[in-house]
C-alpha beads as a LAMMPS data file, in Angstrom:
LAMMPS data file: protein, C-alpha beads

69 atoms
68 bonds

1 atom types
1 bond types

-500.0 500.0 xlo xhi
-500.0 500.0 ylo yhi
-500.0 500.0 zlo zhi

Masses

1 110.0

Atoms # bond

1 1 1 130.211 157.842 57.172
2 1 1 133.631 158.881 58.212
3 1 1 135.565 161.982 58.247
4 1 1 138.045 160.320 55.909
5 1 1 135.500 158.933 53.890
6 1 1 133.422 162.162 53.325
7 1 1 136.675 163.911 52.227
8 1 1 137.620 161.164 49.503
9 1 1 133.772 161.047 48.247
10 1 1 134.036 164.815 47.746
11 1 1 136.883 164.904 46.268
12 1 1 136.007 162.124 43.828
13 1 1 132.837 163.984 42.639
14 1 1 134.936 166.806 41.548
15 1 1 136.136 167.370 37.906
16 1 1 139.883 167.048 37.255
17 1 1 140.706 170.322 36.942
18 1 1 138.830 171.761 40.060
19 1 1 140.042 168.830 42.190
20 1 1 143.628 170.066 41.426
21 1 1 142.718 173.519 42.636
22 1 1 140.779 172.556 45.961
23 1 1 143.677 169.991 46.617
24 1 1 146.334 173.126 46.176
25 1 1 143.775 175.578 48.258
26 1 1 143.960 173.200 51.086
27 1 1 147.189 171.981 51.159
28 1 1 148.290 175.637 51.095
29 1 1 145.737 176.818 53.626
30 1 1 146.677 174.163 56.139
31 1 1 150.342 173.802 55.429
32 1 1 149.840 170.347 54.984
33 1 1 151.720 168.035 51.987
34 1 1 150.367 166.070 49.278
35 1 1 151.134 162.849 51.519
36 1 1 149.154 163.997 54.653
37 1 1 146.247 164.771 52.134
38 1 1 146.644 161.314 50.603
39 1 1 146.861 159.459 54.084
40 1 1 143.632 161.546 54.867
41 1 1 141.188 160.389 52.007
42 1 1 142.835 156.928 52.233
43 1 1 141.998 156.967 55.852
44 1 1 145.459 156.177 56.614
45 1 1 145.335 158.714 58.974
46 1 1 142.474 160.015 60.978
47 1 1 140.810 163.321 59.959
48 1 1 139.639 165.033 62.904
49 1 1 135.996 166.608 62.710
50 1 1 137.438 169.713 63.590
51 1 1 140.030 169.244 60.504
52 1 1 137.061 168.259 58.053
53 1 1 135.146 171.865 59.387
54 1 1 138.686 174.253 58.237
55 1 1 138.228 171.995 55.254
56 1 1 134.613 173.049 54.609
57 1 1 135.387 176.484 55.104
58 1 1 138.115 176.283 52.560
59 1 1 136.313 174.940 50.357
60 1 1 133.204 176.405 50.437
61 1 1 131.008 173.644 51.350
62 1 1 129.393 172.264 54.201
63 1 1 131.547 168.395 54.247
64 1 1 130.281 167.477 58.184
65 1 1 126.725 166.967 57.530
66 1 1 126.684 163.301 56.409
67 1 1 129.651 162.328 59.266
68 1 1 128.980 159.367 61.461
69 1 1 128.629 160.430 65.159

Bonds

1 1 1 2
2 1 2 3
3 1 3 4
4 1 4 5
5 1 5 6
6 1 6 7
7 1 7 8
8 1 8 9
9 1 9 10
10 1 10 11
11 1 11 12
12 1 12 13
13 1 13 14
14 1 14 15
15 1 15 16
16 1 16 17
17 1 17 18
18 1 18 19
19 1 19 20
20 1 20 21
21 1 21 22
22 1 22 23
23 1 23 24
24 1 24 25
25 1 25 26
26 1 26 27
27 1 27 28
28 1 28 29
29 1 29 30
30 1 30 31
31 1 31 32
32 1 32 33
33 1 33 34
34 1 34 35
35 1 35 36
36 1 36 37
37 1 37 38
38 1 38 39
39 1 39 40
40 1 40 41
41 1 41 42
42 1 42 43
43 1 43 44
44 1 44 45
45 1 45 46
46 1 46 47
47 1 47 48
48 1 48 49
49 1 49 50
50 1 50 51
51 1 51 52
52 1 52 53
53 1 53 54
54 1 54 55
55 1 55 56
56 1 56 57
57 1 57 58
58 1 58 59
59 1 59 60
60 1 60 61
61 1 61 62
62 1 62 63
63 1 63 64
64 1 64 65
65 1 65 66
66 1 66 67
67 1 67 68
68 1 68 69
């Protein structure tokens, strides 16, 4: 799986109210806009593995375990 797919899968598995809160936390911590986060989720912009690691720290879940090398 790509980093973009992993991020999108993570968000899709969350209940709506949790998804909103986690999205806000990520955007505030990384100082990005909603459109950047959306582009990452949809694969329009490549999500670097280092950034996925930062997101993992923010949400408290190791998202990088399924990344295809």
